C-alpha positions, 0 to 999 in steps of 0.5 A: 286700873282706871285710876292708873290709866287716867294718871298715865294719860294726864302725865303723858299728855303733859309731856306731849304738850311740852313737846308740841310747844317746843317743836311748834306742832299741833297739840291736838293731833299728838294728844289724840295719838297719845290717848289712843296709844295709852288705852291700847298699851295699858291693857297689855301692861295690866294683862302681863302684870296679872299673868306674871305677878310672881315676877312683877319687876322683871315683867314691868321692865320687859313690858315697858320696853316693848310698850315704848317700841310699840308706842313709838311706831303707833305715835309715828303713824297716828300723828299723821306726819307730825313726827319723824321716826326718831322724834316718835321714839324720843317722844315715846321714851319721854312719855313712858319715862315720865309716867313710869316715874310718877307711877313708881312714886304713887301708892297705886 
């Protein structure tokens, strides 16, 4: 579980860095928000997958959608004015798509 959390933080951190560079936003604030958000939501994902392991794929899809929405809200508030609501939604979607894609390809 710790390995997947580290991979998620690394992948999503890269997405945040690209976003910060393109939008000329302070990377530190966004990276801190991303780190907090990932620690909170990864625990939820692990718990849901353990509880509903018989329906792994459906659980993964449903929980990832919920995580995307929750992360969008948390990123918006934790980024201290650096993200508009729409940018928080888009950034969170990009972060989650990247980490889900990498996670799907890794034998974890």
